[in-house]
C-alpha positions as CSV (number, residue, x, y, z in Angstrom):
1,X,106.7,162.3,130.3
2,X,104.1,160.2,129.0
3,X,102.0,157.6,131.5
4,X,103.4,154.3,131.4
5,X,101.2,151.7,129.9
6,X,99.8,149.3,132.0
7,X,100.5,145.0,131.6
8,X,97.9,142.9,132.0
9,X,97.7,139.0,132.0
10,X,95.7,137.2,130.1
11,X,92.6,135.5,131.7
12,X,92.1,131.6,132.4
13,X,89.0,131.8,130.9
14,X,89.5,127.5,131.3
15,X,89.5,127.3,134.9
16,X,85.8,128.3,134.6
17,X,83.6,125.7,135.0
18,X,81.0,126.1,131.5
19,X,78.3,127.4,132.6
20,X,80.2,129.8,135.5
21,X,81.9,130.9,132.2
22,X,77.8,131.4,130.4
23,X,76.7,133.7,134.0
24,X,80.1,135.6,133.1
25,X,78.5,136.4,129.2
26,X,76.0,137.7,131.3
27,X,76.9,139.5,133.2
28,X,78.8,141.1,130.7
29,X,75.6,141.5,128.7
30,X,74.1,143.2,131.1
31,X,76.9,145.6,131.2
32,X,77.2,146.5,127.7
33,X,74.0,147.6,126.7
34,X,70.5,148.4,127.4
35,X,67.7,145.5,127.3
36,X,64.0,145.0,127.6
37,X,64.9,141.5,128.8
38,X,67.7,139.0,128.4
39,X,67.8,135.6,129.6
40,X,70.1,132.8,130.7
41,X,67.8,130.6,128.8
42,X,71.0,128.0,128.7
43,X,71.0,127.3,132.5
44,X,68.2,125.7,131.8
45,X,68.9,122.0,129.8
46,X,67.4,122.2,126.2
47,X,68.7,126.2,124.9
48,X,67.1,125.7,121.6
49,X,71.2,126.8,120.4
50,X,70.8,129.8,122.4
51,X,72.4,129.8,125.6
52,X,71.2,133.6,126.1
53,X,68.5,135.9,124.7
54,X,67.0,139.4,125.1
55,X,65.1,142.3,123.9
56,X,67.4,146.2,123.5
57,X,65.4,148.9,124.1
58,X,65.4,149.7,121.3
59,X,63.5,147.0,120.3
60,X,66.4,144.4,118.7
61,X,66.1,140.6,119.0
62,X,70.0,139.5,120.5
63,X,70.3,136.0,120.1
64,X,74.1,135.0,122.4
65,X,76.0,132.2,121.8
66,X,79.0,131.9,124.9
67,X,81.6,129.5,124.2
68,X,84.3,128.5,126.6
69,X,86.0,125.6,123.4
70,X,89.8,126.9,123.1
71,X,89.6,126.6,119.8
72,X,86.4,127.2,116.9
73,X,87.3,126.3,114.0
74,X,85.1,127.0,110.2
75,X,82.4,124.4,110.9
76,X,81.7,124.6,114.8
77,X,80.3,128.3,113.4
78,X,78.1,126.5,111.2
79,X,77.3,124.2,113.6
80,X,76.0,127.1,116.1
81,X,74.2,129.1,113.3
82,X,71.7,125.3,112.8
83,X,71.4,124.8,116.4
84,X,69.6,128.1,116.3
85,X,68.0,128.1,112.5
86,X,66.9,124.0,113.4
87,X,66.2,124.3,116.6
88,X,64.3,128.0,116.5
89,X,61.3,126.7,113.6
90,X,59.1,129.7,114.0
91,X,62.9,131.6,112.1
92,X,64.3,134.2,113.7
93,X,63.2,138.2,114.6
94,X,63.5,140.0,111.9
95,X,66.8,142.7,112.6
96,X,67.5,140.3,115.1
97,X,71.2,140.4,116.0
98,X,73.7,137.8,117.7
99,X,76.3,137.6,119.8
100,X,78.9,135.1,119.6
101,X,81.3,134.8,122.9
102,X,84.4,132.6,122.9
103,X,87.0,131.8,124.9
104,X,89.4,132.1,121.5
105,X,91.1,134.1,119.4
106,X,89.3,133.5,116.1
107,X,91.2,133.4,112.5
108,X,90.3,135.8,109.9
109,X,88.6,132.8,108.1
110,X,86.9,131.7,110.5
111,X,85.6,135.2,111.5
112,X,84.6,135.7,107.9
113,X,82.6,133.0,108.6
114,X,81.0,133.5,111.5
115,X,79.8,137.3,109.6
116,X,78.5,135.8,106.8
117,X,77.0,132.8,107.9
118,X,75.2,135.4,110.4
119,X,74.2,137.4,107.1
120,X,73.0,134.0,105.0
121,X,71.2,133.2,108.2
122,X,68.9,136.4,108.1
123,X,70.5,138.6,111.1
124,X,70.5,142.2,110.3
125,X,74.0,142.0,112.7
126,X,76.4,140.1,114.1
127,X,79.5,140.9,117.0
128,X,81.6,138.6,118.0
129,X,83.1,139.3,121.3
130,X,86.7,136.2,121.2
131,X,89.0,136.4,123.8
132,X,91.2,139.2,123.1
133,X,87.9,141.3,123.2
134,X,86.3,139.9,126.1
135,X,89.7,140.4,128.6
136,X,89.8,144.3,127.2
137,X,85.8,144.9,127.7
138,X,87.1,143.1,131.6
139,X,90.4,145.3,132.8
140,X,89.3,148.0,130.7
141,X,85.6,148.9,132.6
142,X,84.1,146.4,134.1
143,X,86.7,144.9,136.6
144,X,84.4,144.2,138.8
145,X,83.7,141.3,136.9
146,X,87.2,140.2,137.1
147,X,87.1,140.3,140.7
148,X,83.8,138.2,140.6
149,X,84.5,135.5,138.3
150,X,88.5,135.1,139.2
151,X,89.5,137.1,141.7
152,X,91.7,139.2,140.1
153,X,92.2,143.6,139.6
154,X,91.4,145.3,142.5
155,X,94.6,147.7,142.9
156,X,95.2,146.4,146.4
157,X,95.3,142.9,148.2
158,X,94.2,142.4,151.2
159,X,96.0,140.4,153.4
160,X,94.3,137.1,155.3
161,X,94.5,138.8,158.9
162,X,93.2,141.6,156.7
163,X,90.2,139.5,156.0
164,X,89.8,137.8,158.8
165,X,89.1,141.0,160.6
166,X,86.8,141.7,158.1
167,X,84.9,139.3,157.9
168,X,84.6,139.6,162.3
169,X,83.2,143.2,161.9
170,X,81.2,141.8,159.2
171,X,79.6,139.5,161.5
172,X,79.7,141.5,164.5
173,X,77.4,144.2,162.3
174,X,75.1,141.1,161.7
175,X,74.5,140.6,165.5
176,X,74.1,143.8,166.7
177,X,71.2,144.7,163.6
178,X,69.7,141.3,164.7
179,X,70.3,141.1,167.7
180,X,70.1,144.1,169.5
181,X,71.2,144.4,173.5
182,X,68.2,146.1,175.3
183,X,68.9,147.7,178.5
């Protein structure tokens, strides 16, 4: 007898603030690769066309863009690459990778443009994590991110009474740790 399949619900990425969606992208990338460094540059205002910049342990320079858009067109993709190229006057690092994380699914035409433009602008590799792949990654192997960003994905739902008891125990433990009773 075969095992039953697992049904997953569509995630509402649009419910996350844009900055929070960037944080989700950062946390996911942090788990997917081994990094020498990974900087979340998008939170500081002018991000020079990239939301994250990192160098893997293998020495690959990664330029990452995160878009919470409901739809990305071919011109949107071209604009993303133009922003990176125009704002990095020294050029991109050789042997670099471009990673796009987006909250929507992309048509074949848009995917073709995304890969073609990436190679045209000098990226050695391009990785696209669109909605379906992003959901799959979160449901299959990164459930802690589901809980953190959506409050979902745990096998056991905690009742309000259980949450109150857990919080009371935690408060009691903190008090006992900070202020032990001396006899």
